[in-house]
PDBQT receptor file of N, H, CA, C and O in Angstrom, charges set to zero:
ATOM      1  N   ASN A   1     -22.923  50.681 -26.500  1.00  0.00    +0.000 N 
ATOM      2  CA  ASN A   1     -23.815  51.775 -26.162  1.00  0.00    +0.000 C 
ATOM      3  C   ASN A   1     -25.051  51.205 -25.474  1.00  0.00    +0.000 C 
ATOM      4  O   ASN A   1     -25.875  50.550 -26.112  1.00  0.00    +0.000 OA
ATOM      5  N   MET A   2     -25.176  51.450 -24.192  1.00  0.00    +0.000 N 
ATOM      6  H   MET A   2     -24.506  51.982 -23.674  1.00  0.00    +0.000 HD
ATOM      7  CA  MET A   2     -26.318  50.934 -23.443  1.00  0.00    +0.000 C 
ATOM      8  C   MET A   2     -27.514  51.855 -23.619  1.00  0.00    +0.000 C 
ATOM      9  O   MET A   2     -27.382  53.076 -23.538  1.00  0.00    +0.000 OA
ATOM     10  N   ALA A   3     -28.670  51.276 -23.858  1.00  0.00    +0.000 N 
ATOM     11  H   ALA A   3     -28.778  50.284 -23.924  1.00  0.00    +0.000 HD
ATOM     12  CA  ALA A   3     -29.873  52.065 -24.051  1.00  0.00    +0.000 C 
ATOM     13  C   ALA A   3     -30.695  52.181 -22.772  1.00  0.00    +0.000 C 
ATOM     14  O   ALA A   3     -31.565  53.046 -22.681  1.00  0.00    +0.000 OA
ATOM     15  N   TRP A   4     -30.434  51.320 -21.775  1.00  0.00    +0.000 N 
ATOM     16  H   TRP A   4     -29.727  50.617 -21.849  1.00  0.00    +0.000 HD
ATOM     17  CA  TRP A   4     -31.211  51.321 -20.544  1.00  0.00    +0.000 C 
ATOM     18  C   TRP A   4     -30.293  51.410 -19.335  1.00  0.00    +0.000 C 
ATOM     19  O   TRP A   4     -29.170  50.908 -19.356  1.00  0.00    +0.000 OA
ATOM     20  N   LEU A   5     -30.776  52.044 -18.298  1.00  0.00    +0.000 N 
ATOM     21  H   LEU A   5     -31.689  52.452 -18.281  1.00  0.00    +0.000 HD
ATOM     22  CA  LEU A   5     -30.049  52.164 -17.039  1.00  0.00    +0.000 C 
ATOM     23  C   LEU A   5     -31.032  51.853 -15.923  1.00  0.00    +0.000 C 
ATOM     24  O   LEU A   5     -32.156  52.354 -15.930  1.00  0.00    +0.000 OA
ATOM     25  N   GLY A   6     -30.624  51.033 -14.967  1.00  0.00    +0.000 N 
ATOM     26  H   GLY A   6     -29.711  50.626 -14.962  1.00  0.00    +0.000 HD
ATOM     27  CA  GLY A   6     -31.558  50.714 -13.897  1.00  0.00    +0.000 C 
ATOM     28  C   GLY A   6     -30.922  49.906 -12.789  1.00  0.00    +0.000 C 
ATOM     29  O   GLY A   6     -29.719  49.643 -12.785  1.00  0.00    +0.000 OA
ATOM     30  N   THR A   7     -31.764  49.523 -11.851  1.00  0.00    +0.000 N 
ATOM     31  H   THR A   7     -32.741  49.737 -11.853  1.00  0.00    +0.000 HD
ATOM     32  CA  THR A   7     -31.336  48.700 -10.733  1.00  0.00    +0.000 C 
ATOM     33  C   THR A   7     -32.298  47.540 -10.562  1.00  0.00    +0.000 C 
ATOM     34  O   THR A   7     -33.454  47.600 -10.980  1.00  0.00    +0.000 OA
ATOM     35  N   GLY A   8     -31.806  46.503  -9.950  1.00  0.00    +0.000 N 
ATOM     36  H   GLY A   8     -30.867  46.454  -9.611  1.00  0.00    +0.000 HD
ATOM     37  CA  GLY A   8     -32.632  45.338  -9.698  1.00  0.00    +0.000 C 
ATOM     38  C   GLY A   8     -31.816  44.264  -9.014  1.00  0.00    +0.000 C 
ATOM     39  O   GLY A   8     -30.708  44.510  -8.537  1.00  0.00    +0.000 OA
ATOM     40  N   PHE A   9     -32.376  43.076  -8.974  1.00  0.00    +0.000 N 
ATOM     41  H   PHE A   9     -33.276  42.876  -9.361  1.00  0.00    +0.000 HD
ATOM     42  CA  PHE A   9     -31.665  41.959  -8.357  1.00  0.00    +0.000 C 
ATOM     43  C   PHE A   9     -32.040  40.670  -9.066  1.00  0.00    +0.000 C 
ATOM     44  O   PHE A   9     -33.065  40.591  -9.744  1.00  0.00    +0.000 OA
ATOM     45  N   TYR A  10     -31.197  39.664  -8.900  1.00  0.00    +0.000 N 
ATOM     46  H   TYR A  10     -30.364  39.728  -8.350  1.00  0.00    +0.000 HD
ATOM     47  CA  TYR A  10     -31.440  38.352  -9.475  1.00  0.00    +0.000 C 
ATOM     48  C   TYR A  10     -32.070  37.448  -8.427  1.00  0.00    +0.000 C 
ATOM     49  O   TYR A  10     -31.625  37.408  -7.280  1.00  0.00    +0.000 OA
ATOM     50  N   ASN A  11     -33.099  36.730  -8.825  1.00  0.00    +0.000 N 
ATOM     51  H   ASN A  11     -33.460  36.763  -9.756  1.00  0.00    +0.000 HD
ATOM     52  CA  ASN A  11     -33.747  35.747  -7.973  1.00  0.00    +0.000 C 
ATOM     53  C   ASN A  11     -33.308  34.377  -8.482  1.00  0.00    +0.000 C 
ATOM     54  O   ASN A  11     -33.862  33.860  -9.452  1.00  0.00    +0.000 OA
ATOM     55  N   ASP A  12     -32.312  33.795  -7.821  1.00  0.00    +0.000 N 
ATOM     56  H   ASP A  12     -31.862  34.215  -7.033  1.00  0.00    +0.000 HD
ATOM     57  CA  ASP A  12     -31.767  32.505  -8.237  1.00  0.00    +0.000 C 
ATOM     58  C   ASP A  12     -32.488  31.368  -7.527  1.00  0.00    +0.000 C 
ATOM     59  O   ASP A  12     -32.879  31.488  -6.366  1.00  0.00    +0.000 OA
ATOM     60  N   GLU A  13     -32.654  30.263  -8.246  1.00  0.00    +0.000 N 
ATOM     61  H   GLU A  13     -32.336  30.165  -9.189  1.00  0.00    +0.000 HD
ATOM     62  CA  GLU A  13     -33.258  29.064  -7.673  1.00  0.00    +0.000 C 
ATOM     63  C   GLU A  13     -32.266  27.922  -7.814  1.00  0.00    +0.000 C 
ATOM     64  O   GLU A  13     -31.669  27.726  -8.873  1.00  0.00    +0.000 OA
ATOM     65  N   TYR A  14     -32.098  27.174  -6.738  1.00  0.00    +0.000 N 
ATOM     66  H   TYR A  14     -32.583  27.333  -5.878  1.00  0.00    +0.000 HD
ATOM     67  CA  TYR A  14     -31.173  26.046  -6.715  1.00  0.00    +0.000 C 
ATOM     68  C   TYR A  14     -31.936  24.781  -6.363  1.00  0.00    +0.000 C 
ATOM     69  O   TYR A  14     -33.012  24.837  -5.768  1.00  0.00    +0.000 OA
ATOM     70  N   VAL A  15     -31.375  23.646  -6.733  1.00  0.00    +0.000 N 
ATOM     71  H   VAL A  15     -30.501  23.600  -7.217  1.00  0.00    +0.000 HD
ATOM     72  CA  VAL A  15     -31.960  22.354  -6.405  1.00  0.00    +0.000 C 
ATOM     73  C   VAL A  15     -30.844  21.477  -5.841  1.00  0.00    +0.000 C 
ATOM     74  O   VAL A  15     -29.710  21.515  -6.319  1.00  0.00    +0.000 OA
ATOM     75  N   LYS A  16     -31.171  20.697  -4.832  1.00  0.00    +0.000 N 
ATOM     76  H   LYS A  16     -32.092  20.666  -4.443  1.00  0.00    +0.000 HD
ATOM     77  CA  LYS A  16     -30.168  19.819  -4.232  1.00  0.00    +0.000 C 
ATOM     78  C   LYS A  16     -30.172  18.489  -4.972  1.00  0.00    +0.000 C 
ATOM     79  O   LYS A  16     -31.203  17.825  -5.076  1.00  0.00    +0.000 OA
ATOM     80  N   VAL A  17     -29.002  18.110  -5.484  1.00  0.00    +0.000 N 
ATOM     81  H   VAL A  17     -28.164  18.650  -5.399  1.00  0.00    +0.000 HD
ATOM     82  CA  VAL A  17     -28.820  16.851  -6.204  1.00  0.00    +0.000 C 
ATOM     83  C   VAL A  17     -27.805  16.045  -5.398  1.00  0.00    +0.000 C 
ATOM     84  O   VAL A  17     -26.614  16.356  -5.389  1.00  0.00    +0.000 OA
ATOM     85  N   GLY A  18     -28.291  15.013  -4.725  1.00  0.00    +0.000 N 
ATOM     86  H   GLY A  18     -29.258  14.760  -4.733  1.00  0.00    +0.000 HD
ATOM     87  CA  GLY A  18     -27.404  14.270  -3.829  1.00  0.00    +0.000 C 
ATOM     88  C   GLY A  18     -26.999  15.169  -2.680  1.00  0.00    +0.000 C 
ATOM     89  O   GLY A  18     -27.849  15.681  -1.952  1.00  0.00    +0.000 OA
ATOM     90  N   ASP A  19     -25.689  15.361  -2.516  1.00  0.00    +0.000 N 
ATOM     91  H   ASP A  19     -24.998  14.945  -3.108  1.00  0.00    +0.000 HD
ATOM     92  CA  ASP A  19     -25.207  16.241  -1.445  1.00  0.00    +0.000 C 
ATOM     93  C   ASP A  19     -24.707  17.584  -1.979  1.00  0.00    +0.000 C 
ATOM     94  O   ASP A  19     -24.022  18.315  -1.264  1.00  0.00    +0.000 OA
ATOM     95  N   GLN A  20     -25.044  17.918  -3.241  1.00  0.00    +0.000 N 
ATOM     96  H   GLN A  20     -25.600  17.324  -3.822  1.00  0.00    +0.000 HD
ATOM     97  CA  GLN A  20     -24.594  19.171  -3.856  1.00  0.00    +0.000 C 
ATOM     98  C   GLN A  20     -25.789  20.028  -4.264  1.00  0.00    +0.000 C 
ATOM     99  O   GLN A  20     -26.845  19.515  -4.635  1.00  0.00    +0.000 OA
ATOM    100  N   TRP A  21     -25.595  21.357  -4.188  1.00  0.00    +0.000 N 
ATOM    101  H   TRP A  21     -24.737  21.773  -3.887  1.00  0.00    +0.000 HD
ATOM    102  CA  TRP A  21     -26.597  22.302  -4.671  1.00  0.00    +0.000 C 
ATOM    103  C   TRP A  21     -26.242  22.696  -6.101  1.00  0.00    +0.000 C 
ATOM    104  O   TRP A  21     -25.106  23.072  -6.388  1.00  0.00    +0.000 OA
ATOM    105  N   LYS A  22     -27.230  22.606  -6.995  1.00  0.00    +0.000 N 
ATOM    106  H   LYS A  22     -28.153  22.300  -6.762  1.00  0.00    +0.000 HD
ATOM    107  CA  LYS A  22     -27.034  22.940  -8.409  1.00  0.00    +0.000 C 
ATOM    108  C   LYS A  22     -27.914  24.130  -8.775  1.00  0.00    +0.000 C 
ATOM    109  O   LYS A  22     -29.024  24.286  -8.266  1.00  0.00    +0.000 OA
ATOM    110  N   PHE A  23     -27.390  24.968  -9.673  1.00  0.00    +0.000 N 
ATOM    111  H   PHE A  23     -26.489  24.842 -10.087  1.00  0.00    +0.000 HD
ATOM    112  CA  PHE A  23     -28.132  26.118 -10.184  1.00  0.00    +0.000 C 
ATOM    113  C   PHE A  23     -29.278  25.619 -11.058  1.00  0.00    +0.000 C 
ATOM    114  O   PHE A  23     -29.054  24.815 -11.963  1.00  0.00    +0.000 OA
ATOM    115  N   LYS A  24     -30.510  26.084 -10.804  1.00  0.00    +0.000 N 
ATOM    116  H   LYS A  24     -30.692  26.737 -10.069  1.00  0.00    +0.000 HD
ATOM    117  CA  LYS A  24     -31.675  25.656 -11.581  1.00  0.00    +0.000 C 
ATOM    118  C   LYS A  24     -32.191  26.761 -12.494  1.00  0.00    +0.000 C 
ATOM    119  O   LYS A  24     -32.442  26.514 -13.674  1.00  0.00    +0.000 OA
ATOM    120  N   SER A  25     -32.356  27.980 -11.967  1.00  0.00    +0.000 N 
ATOM    121  H   SER A  25     -32.152  28.180 -11.009  1.00  0.00    +0.000 HD
ATOM    122  CA  SER A  25     -32.887  29.068 -12.797  1.00  0.00    +0.000 C 
ATOM    123  C   SER A  25     -32.482  30.415 -12.220  1.00  0.00    +0.000 C 
ATOM    124  O   SER A  25     -32.057  30.516 -11.069  1.00  0.00    +0.000 OA
ATOM    125  N   ARG A  26     -32.622  31.452 -13.047  1.00  0.00    +0.000 N 
ATOM    126  H   ARG A  26     -32.967  31.370 -13.982  1.00  0.00    +0.000 HD
ATOM    127  CA  ARG A  26     -32.332  32.824 -12.629  1.00  0.00    +0.000 C 
ATOM    128  C   ARG A  26     -33.356  33.744 -13.281  1.00  0.00    +0.000 C 
ATOM    129  O   ARG A  26     -33.599  33.671 -14.486  1.00  0.00    +0.000 OA
ATOM    130  N   ARG A  27     -33.949  34.610 -12.466  1.00  0.00    +0.000 N 
ATOM    131  H   ARG A  27     -33.752  34.669 -11.488  1.00  0.00    +0.000 HD
ATOM    132  CA  ARG A  27     -34.874  35.629 -12.966  1.00  0.00    +0.000 C 
ATOM    133  C   ARG A  27     -34.403  36.989 -12.471  1.00  0.00    +0.000 C 
ATOM    134  O   ARG A  27     -33.969  37.125 -11.328  1.00  0.00    +0.000 OA
ATOM    135  N   PHE A  28     -34.491  37.988 -13.333  1.00  0.00    +0.000 N 
ATOM    136  H   PHE A  28     -34.843  37.878 -14.262  1.00  0.00    +0.000 HD
ATOM    137  CA  PHE A  28     -34.110  39.350 -12.961  1.00  0.00    +0.000 C 
ATOM    138  C   PHE A  28     -35.357  40.107 -12.537  1.00  0.00    +0.000 C 
ATOM    139  O   PHE A  28     -36.341  40.160 -13.275  1.00  0.00    +0.000 OA
ATOM    140  N   GLN A  29     -35.314  40.686 -11.359  1.00  0.00    +0.000 N 
ATOM    141  H   GLN A  29     -34.515  40.643 -10.760  1.00  0.00    +0.000 HD
ATOM    142  CA  GLN A  29     -36.418  41.507 -10.860  1.00  0.00    +0.000 C 
ATOM    143  C   GLN A  29     -35.990  42.961 -10.921  1.00  0.00    +0.000 C 
ATOM    144  O   GLN A  29     -35.120  43.394 -10.166  1.00  0.00    +0.000 OA
ATOM    145  N   GLN A  30     -36.604  43.713 -11.824  1.00  0.00    +0.000 N 
ATOM    146  H   GLN A  30     -37.311  43.361 -12.438  1.00  0.00    +0.000 HD
ATOM    147  CA  GLN A  30     -36.223  45.121 -11.936  1.00  0.00    +0.000 C 
ATOM    148  C   GLN A  30     -36.888  45.924 -10.828  1.00  0.00    +0.000 C 
ATOM    149  O   GLN A  30     -38.042  45.690 -10.470  1.00  0.00    +0.000 OA
ATOM    150  N   VAL A  31     -36.137  46.870 -10.301  1.00  0.00    +0.000 N 
ATOM    151  H   VAL A  31     -35.200  47.061 -10.592  1.00  0.00    +0.000 HD
ATOM    152  CA  VAL A  31     -36.646  47.770  -9.281  1.00  0.00    +0.000 C 
ATOM    153  C   VAL A  31     -36.923  49.125  -9.919  1.00  0.00    +0.000 C 
ATOM    154  O   VAL A  31     -37.940  49.761  -9.641  1.00  0.00    +0.000 OA
ATOM    155  N   HIS A  32     -36.010  49.553 -10.774  1.00  0.00    +0.000 N 
ATOM    156  H   HIS A  32     -35.184  49.037 -11.000  1.00  0.00    +0.000 HD
ATOM    157  CA  HIS A  32     -36.162  50.838 -11.461  1.00  0.00    +0.000 C 
ATOM    158  C   HIS A  32     -35.415  50.756 -12.786  1.00  0.00    +0.000 C 
ATOM    159  O   HIS A  32     -34.242  50.382 -12.815  1.00  0.00    +0.000 OA
ATOM    160  N   MET A  33     -36.077  51.099 -13.868  1.00  0.00    +0.000 N 
ATOM    161  H   MET A  33     -37.030  51.402 -13.844  1.00  0.00    +0.000 HD
ATOM    162  CA  MET A  33     -35.438  51.120 -15.183  1.00  0.00    +0.000 C 
ATOM    163  C   MET A  33     -35.831  52.412 -15.884  1.00  0.00    +0.000 C 
ATOM    164  O   MET A  33     -36.969  52.869 -15.781  1.00  0.00    +0.000 OA
ATOM    165  N   GLU A  34     -34.879  52.992 -16.595  1.00  0.00    +0.000 N 
ATOM    166  H   GLU A  34     -33.954  52.621 -16.679  1.00  0.00    +0.000 HD
ATOM    167  CA  GLU A  34     -35.175  54.186 -17.390  1.00  0.00    +0.000 C 
ATOM    168  C   GLU A  34     -34.351  54.136 -18.671  1.00  0.00    +0.000 C 
ATOM    169  O   GLU A  34     -33.228  53.634 -18.699  1.00  0.00    +0.000 OA
ATOM    170  N   GLN A  35     -34.940  54.666 -19.708  1.00  0.00    +0.000 N 
ATOM    171  H   GLN A  35     -35.853  55.074 -19.685  1.00  0.00    +0.000 HD
ATOM    172  CA  GLN A  35     -34.242  54.720 -20.986  1.00  0.00    +0.000 C 
ATOM    173  C   GLN A  35     -33.274  55.890 -20.963  1.00  0.00    +0.000 C 
ATOM    174  O   GLN A  35     -33.626  57.000 -20.564  1.00  0.00    +0.000 OA
ATOM    175  N   ARG A  36     -32.058  55.627 -21.393  1.00  0.00    +0.000 N 
ATOM    176  H   ARG A  36     -31.771  54.725 -21.717  1.00  0.00    +0.000 HD
ATOM    177  CA  ARG A  36     -31.042  56.682 -21.418  1.00  0.00    +0.000 C 
ATOM    178  C   ARG A  36     -31.199  57.526 -22.667  1.00  0.00    +0.000 C 
ATOM    179  O   ARG A  36     -31.629  57.040 -23.713  1.00  0.00    +0.000 OA
ATOM    180  N   ARG A  37     -30.848  58.784 -22.548  1.00  0.00    +0.000 N 
ATOM    181  H   ARG A  37     -30.499  59.179 -21.698  1.00  0.00    +0.000 HD
ATOM    182  CA  ARG A  37     -30.836  59.671 -23.710  1.00  0.00    +0.000 C 
ATOM    183  C   ARG A  37     -29.602  59.354 -24.537  1.00  0.00    +0.000 C 
ATOM    184  O   ARG A  37     -28.579  58.957 -23.979  1.00  0.00    +0.000 OA
ATOM    185  N   PRO A  38     -29.671  59.517 -25.845  1.00  0.00    +0.000 N 
ATOM    186  CA  PRO A  38     -28.474  59.295 -26.672  1.00  0.00    +0.000 C 
ATOM    187  C   PRO A  38     -27.359  60.248 -26.257  1.00  0.00    +0.000 C 
ATOM    188  O   PRO A  38     -27.615  61.399 -25.903  1.00  0.00    +0.000 OA
ATOM    189  N   ALA A  39     -26.144  59.770 -26.303  1.00  0.00    +0.000 N 
ATOM    190  H   ALA A  39     -25.937  58.835 -26.591  1.00  0.00    +0.000 HD
ATOM    191  CA  ALA A  39     -24.989  60.605 -25.957  1.00  0.00    +0.000 C 
ATOM    192  C   ALA A  39     -24.830  61.710 -26.989  1.00  0.00    +0.000 C 
ATOM    193  O   ALA A  39     -25.084  61.505 -28.176  1.00  0.00    +0.000 OA
ATOM    194  N   ALA A  40     -24.415  62.864 -26.534  1.00  0.00    +0.000 N 
ATOM    195  H   ALA A  40     -24.209  63.031 -25.570  1.00  0.00    +0.000 HD
ATOM    196  CA  ALA A  40     -24.170  63.987 -27.448  1.00  0.00    +0.000 C 
ATOM    197  C   ALA A  40     -22.954  63.673 -28.305  1.00  0.00    +0.000 C 
ATOM    198  O   ALA A  40     -21.983  63.089 -27.824  1.00  0.00    +0.000 OA
ATOM    199  N   THR A  41     -23.007  64.057 -29.560  1.00  0.00    +0.000 N 
ATOM    200  H   THR A  41     -23.796  64.532 -29.951  1.00  0.00    +0.000 HD
ATOM    201  CA  THR A  41     -21.861  63.838 -30.443  1.00  0.00    +0.000 C 
ATOM    202  C   THR A  41     -20.850  64.953 -30.240  1.00  0.00    +0.000 C 
ATOM    203  O   THR A  41     -21.240  66.108 -30.071  1.00  0.00    +0.000 OA
ATOM    204  N   PRO A  42     -19.559  64.635 -30.255  1.00  0.00    +0.000 N 
ATOM    205  CA  PRO A  42     -18.534  65.672 -30.073  1.00  0.00    +0.000 C 
ATOM    206  C   PRO A  42     -18.592  66.715 -31.185  1.00  0.00    +0.000 C 
ATOM    207  O   PRO A  42     -18.893  66.394 -32.335  1.00  0.00    +0.000 OA
ATOM    208  N   ALA A  43     -18.306  67.946 -30.837  1.00  0.00    +0.000 N 
ATOM    209  H   ALA A  43     -18.062  68.207 -29.903  1.00  0.00    +0.000 HD
ATOM    210  CA  ALA A  43     -18.294  69.035 -31.822  1.00  0.00    +0.000 C 
ATOM    211  C   ALA A  43     -17.116  68.851 -32.773  1.00  0.00    +0.000 C 
ATOM    212  O   ALA A  43     -16.028  68.454 -32.358  1.00  0.00    +0.000 OA
ATOM    213  N   GLN A  44     -17.339  69.139 -34.033  1.00  0.00    +0.000 N 
ATOM    214  H   GLN A  44     -18.224  69.462 -34.370  1.00  0.00    +0.000 HD
ATOM    215  CA  GLN A  44     -16.278  69.062 -35.043  1.00  0.00    +0.000 C 
ATOM    216  C   GLN A  44     -15.543  70.393 -35.089  1.00  0.00    +0.000 C 
ATOM    217  O   GLN A  44     -16.178  71.447 -35.097  1.00  0.00    +0.000 OA
ATOM    218  N   HIS A  45     -14.212  70.360 -35.119  1.00  0.00    +0.000 N 
ATOM    219  H   HIS A  45     -13.696  69.503 -35.112  1.00  0.00    +0.000 HD
ATOM    220  CA  HIS A  45     -13.409  71.591 -35.180  1.00  0.00    +0.000 C 
ATOM    221  C   HIS A  45     -12.862  71.790 -36.558  1.00  0.00    +0.000 C 
ATOM    222  O   HIS A  45     -12.161  72.771 -36.808  1.00  0.00    +0.000 OA
TER     223      HIS A  45
């Protein structure tokens, strides 16, 4: 059950080690986030 809904992007940073690129860090930049309403419970019959 997800409590948040939104959009954004990851800002990845790489470092060159010898002749290869290695992953160094990742940060999430939110563009829009909103809290979701709880889902309605199904009616009991």
